N, C-alpha and C positions, 0 to 999 in steps of 0.2 A: 386128351383132346385134339391134338395134332393127328394121332393116328386113327382114333375110331370116331373123331367128330363128338358133336354134343354142344349144348348150351351150356356155358360156364355156370350160370346160377344154378342149373339143376345137378351138374357134375360137384359142385360146392356142397349142396344139400345133401347128396346121395353120400358123399363122403364124410359127412358130419364136420365140415372145415367151416362153418358160418359162424363169425364171431358172436359171441355172447355179450349182449349188452341189454338185457332185461335185468333192470335196477333191483327188482324183488329177488329173482333168482341169484343174483350175484351178492346181494347183501346176507344170504343164507350162508355162502360159502366164507364171505368176509367174518360173518359173526364164529362161525366155526374155526376158522384160522386163527382168530383173535383169542377164543376160549383155549385153544390148544397153547398159546403162546403167552400165558399169563405174566411171566418173569420179564419176556421182552416188551410188552404193554407197558407195565411199570417202568422200564428203563427209557422206553420211547418217552411217556409223560414226564421222566425225570430230565428231559432234555437230550436224549441220545436220538434225535430225527432221523439220522443216517439209517435206522432200522426200517424207515419206511420202505425202502427197496427190498429189504428181507421179507416184509408183510406181502408186497406186490408179488415177489417172487412164489411166494407160498400158495397165493390164491392163482396165479397162472399156472403152477405146477397142477392144483387141484382140478382146474378147469382145462387142462392139457394143453395151455396156451391159446383157447380161444376167447379167454375173458378181454374186453375191451379194457386196456392197460388205464386210459385217462379216467373212466368211469371207476374203475377199482380205486384208483389212489382217492378220488372223490369221496367215495363211501367210506374208505378207511380213515380219511382225514374227519368226516363226521363222526366217526364211532371213537377216534382217538382223542380227539380235541374238545 
């Protein structure tokens, strides 16, 4: 942007850097991650709540770091509790 100029919003969109905050889109990623992690889901429900960070990390990896972490946590909590 410094070298070539441009509007920040357009640069973010062009480079695919916009944060994902669509709950429906993220819910499908959350469901897929939890489906792949059945053993860890059981451990979480048995009280190993530190696994929340693991689940958030998996969703963030799946979305290449673009997911809204607060929304991801909320969606995970709603599915896990």
